[in-house]
C-alpha positions in Angstrom: -19.4 19.2 52.7 -16.9 17.2 50.8 -13.4 16.8 51.3 -11.2 18.7 49.1 -8.5 16.0 48.4 -6.9 15.2 45.0 -8.4 11.6 44.6 -11.6 12.1 46.9 -14.5 10.3 45.2 -17.0 11.0 48.1 -18.4 14.2 46.5 -21.7 14.3 44.5 -20.0 16.4 41.8 -18.0 14.8 38.9 -14.8 16.9 38.9 -12.7 17.7 36.0 -9.7 15.9 37.5 -11.9 12.7 37.8 -13.1 13.1 34.4 -9.5 13.3 33.0 -8.4 10.5 35.0 -11.2 8.2 34.1 -10.7 9.2 30.4 -6.9 8.2 30.5 -7.6 4.9 32.0 -10.5 3.9 29.8 -8.5 4.7 26.6 -11.5 6.5 24.9 -11.6 10.2 24.0 -9.1 12.7 22.8 -5.9 12.8 24.7 -2.8 15.1 24.2 0.6 13.8 25.4 3.9 15.6 24.9 6.3 13.7 22.7 9.4 12.8 24.4 13.0 13.2 23.2 13.2 9.3 22.7 10.6 9.6 20.0 12.7 12.1 17.9 15.6 11.1 15.6 19.0 12.6 16.7 20.6 15.0 14.3 23.7 12.4 13.6 21.5 9.4 13.1 20.8 7.6 10.0 17.2 8.3 8.5 16.8 4.5 7.9 18.3 2.8 10.9 17.8 5.7 13.5 21.1 4.9 14.9 24.4 6.9 14.9 26.0 6.9 11.4 29.3 5.0 10.9 30.0 6.2 7.4 27.7 9.4 7.2 26.6 10.9 3.9 23.9 13.4 3.2 21.4 13.9 0.4 21.0 17.2 -1.6 17.8 17.8 0.5 19.9 17.4 3.8 18.7 14.1 5.1 21.6 12.0 6.7 22.1 8.4 5.9 24.4 5.6 6.8 26.1 4.6 3.5 25.8 0.9 4.2 22.1 1.1 5.3 21.4 3.3 2.1 23.1 0.7 -0.2 21.3 -2.1 1.4 17.9 0.1 0.9 18.7 0.4 -2.9 19.5 -3.0 -3.3 16.4 -4.3 -1.7 14.3 -1.8 -3.8 15.9 -2.9 -7.0 15.3 -6.5 -6.3 11.8 -5.8 -5.4 11.4 -3.7 -8.8 12.9 -6.6 -10.6 10.4 -9.0 -9.1 7.5 -7.0 -9.9 8.8 -6.4 -13.4 8.9 -10.2 -14.0 5.4 -10.6 -12.6 4.2 -7.9 -15.1 5.9 -9.6 -18.0 4.4 -12.9 -17.2 1.0 -11.3 -16.9 1.5 -9.5 -20.4 2.5 -12.7 -22.0 -0.5 -14.5 -20.4 -2.7 -11.8 -21.8 -1.2 -12.0 -25.3 -1.8 -15.8 -25.1 -5.5 -15.3 -24.2 -5.9 -12.9 -26.9 -4.6 -15.5 -29.4 -6.8 -18.1 -28.0 -9.8 -15.9 -28.0 -9.3 -15.1 -31.6 -8.9 -18.8 -32.7 -12.1 -19.7 -30.5 -14.0 -16.8 -32.2 -13.0 -18.2 -35.6 -14.0 -21.8 -34.6 -17.4 -20.5 -33.3 -18.1 -18.7 -36.7 -17.4 -22.0 -38.5 -19.5 -24.0 -36.1 -22.4 -21.5 -36.5 -22.1 -21.7 -40.4 -22.2 -25.6 -40.2 -25.1 -25.5 -37.8 -27.0 -23.1 -40.2 -26.3 -25.3 -43.0 -27.4 -28.6 -41.1 -30.6 -26.8 -40.0 -31.5 -25.9 -43.4 -30.9 -29.2 -44.8 -32.7 -30.8 -42.1 -35.7 -28.5 -42.4 -35.9 -29.2 -46.2 -35.9 -33.0 -45.5 -38.7 -32.4 -43.0 -40.7 -30.3 -45.4 -40.4 -33.0 -47.9 -41.6 -35.7 -45.5 -44.5 -33.6 -44.4 -45.6 -33.0 -47.9 -45.5 -36.7 -48.7 -47.1 -38.0 -45.4 -49.2 -34.7 -44.6 -48.8 -35.3 -40.9 -50.9 -33.6 -38.2 -49.2 -30.4 -36.9 -48.0 -30.4 -33.4 -47.5 -27.5 -31.2 -44.0 -26.9 -29.8 -43.5 -27.2 -26.0 -43.6 -24.0 -24.1 -42.0 -25.5 -21.0 -38.9 -24.0 -19.6 -37.6 -27.4 -18.9 -37.7 -28.6 -22.5 -34.9 -28.6 -25.1 -32.2 -29.0 -22.6 -33.1 -26.1 -20.4 -33.5 -28.3 -17.3 -29.8 -28.5 -17.1 -29.2 -24.8 -17.0 -29.2 -23.0 -13.6 -30.4 -19.3 -14.0 -30.5 -18.9 -10.1 -27.6 -16.4 -9.4 -27.6 -17.4 -5.7 -26.5 -20.8 -6.5 -22.8 -21.3 -5.4 -21.9 -22.5 -8.9 -23.4 -19.6 -10.6 -21.9 -17.0 -8.4 -19.3 -14.6 -10.2 -15.6 -15.0 -9.5 -13.7 -12.1 -8.4 -10.9 -11.5 -11.1 -7.3 -10.9 -10.0 -6.3 -7.3 -9.9 -4.2 -6.5 -12.9 -0.5 -5.7 -12.1 0.6 -2.3 -13.1 4.1 -1.7 -14.8 6.5 -0.9 -11.9 8.5 2.4 -11.9 12.2 1.4 -12.3 13.3 4.5 -10.4 14.3 4.0 -6.8 13.1 7.1 -4.7 14.5 8.6 -1.5 12.5 7.3 1.5 12.6 10.8 3.2 12.2 13.4 0.4 10.5 11.1 -2.2 12.9 12.3 -5.1 14.9 10.0 -7.3 17.8 8.4 -5.4 21.4 8.8 -6.9 24.4 7.9 -5.0 26.5 10.3 -6.9 24.6 13.2 -5.5 25.4 12.5 -2.0 28.2 14.1 0.0 30.3 12.5 2.5 30.1 14.1 6.0 33.1 15.2 8.1 32.2 15.4 11.8 34.4 17.3 14.2 34.8 15.5 17.5 34.4 17.3 20.8 37.9 17.3 22.6 37.0 16.8 26.3 39.8 15.0 28.1 37.5 14.7 31.3 34.9 12.7 29.4 36.1 9.1 29.4 32.8 7.7 27.9 32.6 6.2 24.4 31.4 8.1 21.4 28.2 6.3 21.2 27.3 7.2 24.9 28.3 10.7 24.9 25.7 13.4 24.9 27.9 16.1 23.2 29.7 14.2 20.3 30.3 16.7 17.7 30.9 20.5 17.3 31.1 23.0 14.6 34.1 22.8 12.4 34.7 26.6 12.6 33.2 28.1 15.8 33.5 24.9 17.8 29.9 25.2 19.0 28.5 22.1 20.3 26.0 20.4 17.9 22.5 19.0 19.0 19.0 18.9 17.9 18.3 22.3 19.2 21.2 23.9 17.1 20.4 24.1 13.3 23.5 22.9 11.3 24.5 22.9 7.6 27.0 20.8 5.6 29.5 22.5 3.2 29.1 20.4 -0.2 32.8 20.9 -1.4 34.4 19.7 1.8 31.8 17.9 3.8 32.4 19.8 7.0 29.6 20.4 9.4 29.0 24.0 10.6 26.2 25.8 12.5 23.7 27.9 10.6 24.8 30.8 12.7 28.4 30.3 11.3 26.8 30.3 7.8 24.9 33.5 8.5 27.7 35.5 10.1 30.8 34.3 8.5 30.4 32.3 5.2 27.7 34.5 3.6 29.9 37.7 4.0 32.4 37.0 1.4 31.3 33.3 0.3 34.6 31.9 1.3 35.3 28.5 2.9 36.7 29.4 6.5 38.9 26.2 6.5 40.1 25.8 2.9 39.6 29.4 1.5 37.8 28.1 -1.8 34.8 30.0 -3.1 31.3 28.8 -2.2 27.9 29.4 -3.7 24.4 29.2 -2.2 24.1 25.7 -3.6 27.2 24.5 -1.7 25.2 25.0 1.8 23.2 22.0 2.4 21.1 22.5 5.6 20.9 19.5 7.9 17.5 17.9 8.5 17.0 17.4 12.2 14.5 15.4 14.2 11.5 13.5 12.9 10.7 9.8 12.6 8.6 7.7 10.5 5.3 9.0 12.1 6.2 12.7 12.2 6.9 15.2 9.4 10.5 16.5 9.9 10.6 19.9 11.2 7.1 20.9 10.1 4.5 19.3 12.2 6.1 17.1 14.9 3.2 15.2 16.4 2.2 11.7 16.7 -1.3 10.7 16.2 -2.9 7.3 17.4 -6.5 6.5 16.2 -8.8 4.4 18.5 -12.5 3.5 18.4 -14.8 6.0 19.8 -18.2 5.1 21.5 -21.1 7.1 20.3 -24.5 7.4 21.6 
């Protein structure tokens, strides 16, 4: 009878625990692991730098950006589009030159063919006259595939000099529009709204703002904000409030609790929380790593 220990390998039966342990160490097979909080973007971090925002702005879709990082992203994209546009114009100019050169070569080829036919007709007439005068014996033309200059041609496609060359892929005309890296919609800085955070006043917490776990709170209810608390931004003022505050207070009379101005449905921007480059924000929060699989 075998010992019932956790890491016992003396039994004749390959247990489920041993199978899972060997699979995790070997690196093959399907493995499920829980994504930790370090893999999820914090609610107050920039969607580009994944760091806390110094000058936060929010897009109409609710994605938070640092203004400096977003401007740098737009400048980089515009420079890239300008470079691709220059390459496209250069390719287009080259194609136009090739068409002009092709037309010139075609006209010259027609002239050469005409002159060749004329010279062949003249030569055949001269030969016919000479044969009529001398009446020589008729010689049969050669049927060799090496005659008449054919020995200098290489019909073999496997010869390196006869192999076809791969043409360079044509460059497509680039789109001049800069798109949002998160939503994929056209990026316009005038549509962004400045965000006003409300700091948590905790005299006992002497840590710096970047190290604090509870940094900001709702501007109306003073509830502490986190990734687990859905939040929204009021477009007219930029204040950050919880969705509970929006549902229970703001939507009753559609009045701003702090300024008293009228609000509409479009003035409420839900703040997108969590999600990194490999995960779909708030829809399918999972990471996948593809590896080779041994098959029989």
